[in-house]
ZAGUNU-791371 format. One record per residue (C-alpha): residue in three letters; x, y, z; residue number from 0. Coordinates in Angstrom, 1 decimal. Example, Ala and Ser with C-alpha at 12.3 -4.5 7.8 and 13.67 -1.06 7.14 Angstrom:
! ZAGUNU-791371
<node ALA <12.3 -4.5 7.8> 0>
<node SER <13.7 -1.1 7.1> 1>
//
This chain:
! ZAGUNU-791371
<node MET <-18.5 1.3 14.5> 0>
<node THR <-16.1 3.6 16.4> 1>
<node THR <-12.4 3.7 15.3> 2>
<node SER <-9.6 4.9 17.7> 3>
<node LEU <-6.8 6.6 16.3> 4>
<node PRO <-3.1 5.9 17.8> 5>
<node ARG <-1.0 8.6 19.2> 6>
<node THR <1.4 9.6 16.3> 7>
<node VAL <4.0 12.2 15.5> 8>
<node ALA <2.3 15.6 14.4> 9>
<node VAL <2.2 15.8 10.5> 10>
<node ASP <0.6 18.8 8.9> 11>
<node LEU <-1.2 17.9 5.6> 12>
<node GLY <-4.0 20.6 5.8> 13>
<node GLY <-5.1 21.5 2.5> 14>
<node ARG <-3.6 18.6 0.7> 15>
<node THR <-5.5 15.8 -1.3> 16>
<node ALA <-4.7 12.2 -0.8> 17>
<node LEU <-5.8 9.4 -2.8> 18>
<node VAL <-5.3 5.9 -1.2> 19>
<node THR <-6.3 2.7 -2.7> 20>
<node GLY <-7.6 -0.6 -1.1> 21>
<node ALA <-8.4 1.8 1.4> 22>
<node ALA <-11.5 -0.2 2.7> 23>
<node GLY <-9.4 -2.4 5.2> 24>
<node GLY <-5.8 -3.2 6.4> 25>
<node ILE <-3.0 -1.0 5.7> 26>
<node GLY <-5.4 1.0 3.4> 27>
<node ARG <-7.7 1.9 6.1> 28>
<node ALA <-4.9 2.5 8.5> 29>
<node CYS <-3.2 5.2 5.9> 30>
<node ALA <-6.6 6.7 5.0> 31>
<node LEU <-7.5 7.3 8.6> 32>
<node ARG <-3.5 8.4 9.3> 33>
<node LEU <-3.7 11.2 6.4> 34>
<node ALA <-7.1 12.5 7.4> 35>
<node ALA <-5.9 12.6 11.1> 36>
<node ALA <-3.0 15.1 9.6> 37>
<node GLY <-5.5 17.0 7.9> 38>
<node ALA <-5.7 15.9 4.4> 39>
<node LYS <-8.6 15.4 2.2> 40>
<node VAL <-8.6 11.7 1.6> 41>
<node ARG <-10.4 9.9 -1.5> 42>
<node ALA <-10.5 6.4 -0.1> 43>
<node VAL <-10.7 4.1 -3.1> 44>
<node ASP <-11.8 0.3 -3.2> 45>
<node ARG <-14.0 -1.8 -5.1> 46>
<node ASP <-15.9 -3.1 -1.5> 47>
<node ALA <-18.5 -0.4 -1.1> 48>
<node GLU <-19.8 -1.9 1.9> 49>
<node ALA <-16.5 -1.9 3.6> 50>
<node LEU <-16.0 1.7 2.3> 51>
<node ALA <-19.3 2.9 4.0> 52>
<node ASP <-18.1 1.0 7.3> 53>
<node LEU <-14.8 3.1 7.1> 54>
<node ALA <-16.7 6.4 6.7> 55>
<node GLU <-19.3 5.5 9.4> 56>
<node GLY <-18.7 6.4 13.3> 57>
<node LEU <-15.2 8.2 12.9> 58>
<node PRO <-14.2 10.7 15.4> 59>
<node ALA <-13.9 14.2 14.3> 60>
<node LEU <-10.7 14.5 12.3> 61>
<node PRO <-8.9 17.6 10.8> 62>
<node GLY <-9.4 16.4 7.2> 63>
<node SER <-11.9 14.3 5.6> 64>
<node LEU <-12.6 10.9 4.0> 65>
<node GLU <-14.6 10.7 0.6> 66>
<node PRO <-15.4 7.0 -0.1> 67>
<node LEU <-14.9 6.0 -3.8> 68>
<node VAL <-16.1 2.9 -5.3> 69>
<node LEU <-13.8 1.7 -8.0> 70>
<node ASP <-12.3 -1.4 -9.5> 71>
<node LEU <-8.7 -0.9 -10.4> 72>
<node THR <-9.0 -3.2 -13.3> 73>
<node ASP <-10.8 -0.5 -15.0> 74>
<node LEU <-7.5 1.4 -15.8> 75>
<node ASP <-8.9 4.4 -17.6> 76>
<node ALA <-11.1 5.1 -14.4> 77>
<node ALA <-8.1 4.6 -12.2> 78>
<node GLU <-6.1 7.2 -14.2> 79>
<node SER <-9.0 9.5 -14.2> 80>
<node CYS <-9.8 9.6 -10.5> 81>
<node ALA <-6.3 10.5 -9.5> 82>
<node ALA <-6.2 13.9 -11.4> 83>
<node GLY <-5.7 16.6 -9.0> 84>
<node THR <-4.3 14.8 -5.9> 85>
<node ASP <-1.4 16.1 -3.8> 86>
<node ILE <-0.6 12.7 -2.3> 87>
<node LEU <-0.9 8.9 -3.8> 88>
<node VAL <-0.7 5.8 -1.8> 89>
<node ASN <-0.8 2.8 -4.1> 90>
<node ASN <-1.6 0.0 -1.7> 91>
<node ALA <-4.4 -2.2 -3.2> 92>
<node GLY <-3.5 -5.5 -3.9> 93>
<node ILE <-4.4 -9.3 -4.1> 94>
<node GLN <-2.4 -12.6 -3.3> 95>
<node LEU <-2.9 -16.4 -4.3> 96>
<node VAL <-0.3 -18.9 -3.2> 97>
<node ARG <0.4 -21.7 -5.5> 98>
<node PRO <3.1 -23.4 -7.4> 99>
<node ILE <4.0 -22.0 -10.5> 100>
<node GLU <2.8 -25.0 -12.4> 101>
<node GLN <-0.8 -24.7 -10.8> 102>
<node PHE <-0.9 -20.9 -10.8> 103>
<node PRO <-4.0 -19.9 -13.2> 104>
<node PRO <-2.5 -17.6 -16.1> 105>
<node GLU <-5.6 -15.2 -15.7> 106>
<node VAL <-5.1 -14.6 -11.8> 107>
<node PHE <-1.4 -13.8 -12.8> 108>
<node SER <-2.4 -11.3 -15.4> 109>
<node THR <-5.0 -9.8 -13.0> 110>
<node VAL <-2.3 -9.3 -10.0> 111>
<node LEU <0.1 -7.5 -12.5> 112>
<node ARG <-2.9 -5.4 -13.4> 113>
<node ILE <-4.1 -4.1 -10.1> 114>
<node MET <-0.5 -4.1 -8.5> 115>
<node VAL <1.6 -2.7 -11.3> 116>
<node GLU <-0.5 -1.2 -14.1> 117>
<node ALA <-3.1 0.2 -11.9> 118>
<node PRO <-0.3 2.3 -10.1> 119>
<node PHE <1.1 3.2 -13.2> 120>
<node ARG <-2.2 4.9 -14.5> 121>
<node LEU <-2.8 6.4 -11.3> 122>
<node VAL <0.6 7.9 -11.0> 123>
<node ARG <-0.1 9.1 -14.5> 124>
<node GLY <-3.1 10.7 -13.7> 125>
<node ALA <-1.8 12.5 -10.7> 126>
<node LEU <1.7 13.9 -12.1> 127>
<node PRO <0.4 16.9 -14.3> 128>
<node HIS <-1.2 18.5 -10.9> 129>
<node MET <1.9 17.7 -9.0> 130>
<node TYR <4.2 19.0 -11.4> 131>
<node GLY <1.9 22.0 -11.9> 132>
<node GLN <2.3 23.1 -8.0> 133>
<node GLY <6.1 21.8 -7.9> 134>
<node TRP <5.1 19.4 -5.0> 135>
<node GLY <3.6 15.8 -4.7> 136>
<node ARG <4.3 12.8 -2.5> 137>
<node VAL <3.9 9.3 -4.4> 138>
<node VAL <4.0 6.3 -1.8> 139>
<node ASN <3.8 2.8 -3.0> 140>
<node ILE <3.1 0.1 -0.5> 141>
<node SER <5.5 -2.6 -1.6> 142>
<node SER <6.4 -5.7 0.5> 143>
<node VAL <9.3 -7.3 1.7> 144>
<node HIS <8.7 -9.7 -1.5> 145>
<node GLY <9.6 -6.4 -3.5> 146>
<node LEU <13.3 -7.2 -2.1> 147>
<node ARG <13.3 -10.8 -1.5> 148>
<node ALA <11.3 -13.9 -3.3> 149>
<node SER <9.4 -16.4 -1.8> 150>
<node PRO <8.0 -19.7 -3.2> 151>
<node TYR <4.7 -20.1 -4.6> 152>
<node LYS <4.1 -16.6 -4.8> 153>
<node SER <5.2 -15.8 -8.3> 154>
<node ALA <2.4 -13.1 -9.0> 155>
<node TYR <2.7 -11.1 -6.1> 156>
<node VAL <6.7 -11.3 -5.9> 157>
<node THR <6.7 -10.1 -9.5> 158>
<node ALA <4.1 -7.4 -8.9> 159>
<node LYS <5.9 -6.1 -5.8> 160>
<node HIS <9.7 -6.2 -7.7> 161>
<node GLY <7.9 -4.2 -10.5> 162>
<node LEU <6.4 -1.6 -8.0> 163>
<node GLU <9.5 -1.1 -6.7> 164>
<node GLY <11.2 -0.2 -10.2> 165>
<node LEU <8.4 1.9 -11.2> 166>
<node SER <8.7 4.1 -7.7> 167>
<node LYS <12.4 4.6 -8.7> 168>
<node VAL <11.6 5.8 -12.1> 169>
<node ILE <8.9 8.3 -10.9> 170>
<node ALA <11.4 9.5 -8.3> 171>
<node LEU <14.2 10.1 -10.9> 172>
<node GLU <11.6 11.8 -13.2> 173>
<node GLY <9.7 13.8 -10.5> 174>
<node ALA <12.8 15.0 -8.7> 175>
<node GLU <13.1 18.4 -10.5> 176>
<node HIS <9.4 19.0 -10.2> 177>
<node GLY <9.1 18.7 -6.3> 178>
<node VAL <7.8 15.3 -6.4> 179>
<node THR <9.2 12.3 -4.2> 180>
<node SER <8.4 8.6 -4.6> 181>
<node ASN <9.0 6.0 -2.2> 182>
<node CYS <8.1 2.6 -1.2> 183>
<node VAL <7.1 1.2 2.0> 184>
<node SER <8.2 -2.5 2.2> 185>
<node PRO <6.9 -4.4 5.5> 186>
<node GLY <7.2 -8.0 6.1> 187>
<node TYR <3.8 -9.7 7.0> 188>
<node VAL <1.2 -7.5 8.3> 189>
<node ARG <-1.9 -8.0 10.3> 190>
<node THR <-4.0 -7.7 7.6> 191>
<node PRO <-7.2 -10.1 6.3> 192>
<node LEU <-4.9 -10.7 3.0> 193>
<node VAL <-2.1 -12.1 5.2> 194>
<node GLU <-5.0 -14.2 7.6> 195>
<node ARG <-6.3 -15.5 4.1> 196>
<node GLN <-3.0 -16.9 3.2> 197>
<node ILE <-2.9 -19.0 6.1> 198>
<node ALA <-4.8 -22.4 4.3> 199>
<node ASP <-3.0 -22.0 1.3> 200>
<node GLN <0.4 -21.6 2.8> 201>
<node ALA <-0.3 -25.0 4.9> 202>
<node ALA <-1.4 -26.7 1.8> 203>
<node ALA <1.6 -25.5 -0.2> 204>
<node HIS <4.1 -26.2 2.6> 205>
<node GLY <2.5 -29.5 3.3> 206>
<node ILE <2.0 -28.3 7.4> 207>
<node ALA <-0.7 -27.8 9.6> 208>
<node PRO <-2.4 -24.4 9.6> 209>
<node GLU <-1.3 -23.5 13.2> 210>
<node ARG <2.5 -23.9 11.9> 211>
<node VAL <2.2 -21.4 9.2> 212>
<node LEU <2.8 -18.3 11.0> 213>
<node THR <5.8 -19.3 13.1> 214>
<node ASP <7.3 -21.9 10.2> 215>
<node VAL <6.9 -20.1 7.3> 216>
<node MET <5.6 -16.0 7.8> 217>
<node LEU <8.2 -15.4 10.4> 218>
<node ALA <10.7 -17.8 9.9> 219>
<node ASP <13.1 -15.1 8.3> 220>
<node SER <12.1 -12.2 10.6> 221>
<node ALA <14.1 -11.4 13.4> 222>
<node LEU <11.3 -9.9 15.6> 223>
<node LYS <8.7 -12.8 15.9> 224>
<node ARG <5.5 -10.7 15.2> 225>
<node LEU <3.6 -9.4 12.6> 226>
<node VAL <3.5 -5.6 11.5> 227>
<node GLU <0.6 -3.4 12.9> 228>
<node PRO <-1.1 -1.5 10.0> 229>
<node ALA <-1.2 1.5 11.7> 230>
<node GLU <2.8 1.2 11.9> 231>
<node VAL <2.8 1.1 8.1> 232>
<node ALA <0.5 4.1 8.3> 233>
<node GLU <3.0 6.0 10.1> 234>
<node ALA <5.8 5.4 8.0> 235>
<node VAL <3.5 6.7 5.2> 236>
<node ALA <2.7 9.7 6.9> 237>
<node TYR <6.4 10.5 7.4> 238>
<node LEU <7.2 10.3 4.0> 239>
<node CYS <4.7 12.8 3.2> 240>
<node ALA <6.1 15.4 6.0> 241>
<node PRO <8.5 18.2 5.2> 242>
<node GLU <11.2 16.3 6.9> 243>
<node SER <11.3 13.7 4.4> 244>
<node SER <11.7 15.9 1.3> 245>
<node PHE <15.1 14.6 0.5> 246>
<node VAL <14.2 10.9 0.8> 247>
<node THR <13.2 9.5 -2.5> 248>
<node GLY <13.7 6.4 -4.8> 249>
<node ALA <14.0 4.9 -1.3> 250>
<node SER <12.7 1.3 -0.2> 251>
<node LEU <11.8 1.8 3.7> 252>
<node ALA <12.1 -1.6 4.8> 253>
<node MET <9.7 -2.6 7.7> 254>
<node ASP <10.5 -6.4 7.8> 255>
<node GLY <11.7 -7.1 11.6> 256>
<node GLY <15.3 -7.6 10.0> 257>
<node TRP <14.3 -10.2 7.3> 258>
<node THR <16.6 -8.5 5.0> 259>
<node ALA <19.3 -8.2 7.3> 260>
<node HIS <20.1 -11.9 6.3> 261>
//
């Protein structure tokens, strides 16, 4: 499968090692490709071995490289270990379930927080010694507009993203004296399989037809009536790794089409 890379602003990450979680598809895939295009050696982490193989197959020549790494982030010890020696950490992996609280399975709630809050903490814990040692590091957490706002029927996801936003700020405060920045990128609905899989659940939860979910639910609060593209999110991630963003830390970059302007 041939993957075309979009025209982007020049960012030079030659000599840097980046780790991207959830790298087999959607935002994670776009981030892995973007950072490799900038010259980084990218550890592409995902539990989906087949999709990781597809990511690495048929790529155009890149200044950097992609190293597929099959890993289930619920194995927290393994997550921490795999982050050792990384200069750039992109915490992207996430899962979603849309249900009213009284119908939300407790075990799924726990798993969402494990993957989307505990795993990022452990990954950062594994990455920081190297970052501190060299006096440079970039942590970019893929949050969501749901890290800034809440929606019904997403108790686990909203809780996890709010937690990730808080963790990111603590990393920023602790890392400042060591040359490490930490920021969130917080998009609205992105054109990914994760979003597409929500449509049936959203239709059931809201009692509407599936074809109305996009306009009546997902984009109802967005001034810009379209989905965000994964490449747009990846470009924001690349910017936060660039020298020009070295004074940006502890921030949340909203890419929500005006949702939080209300």
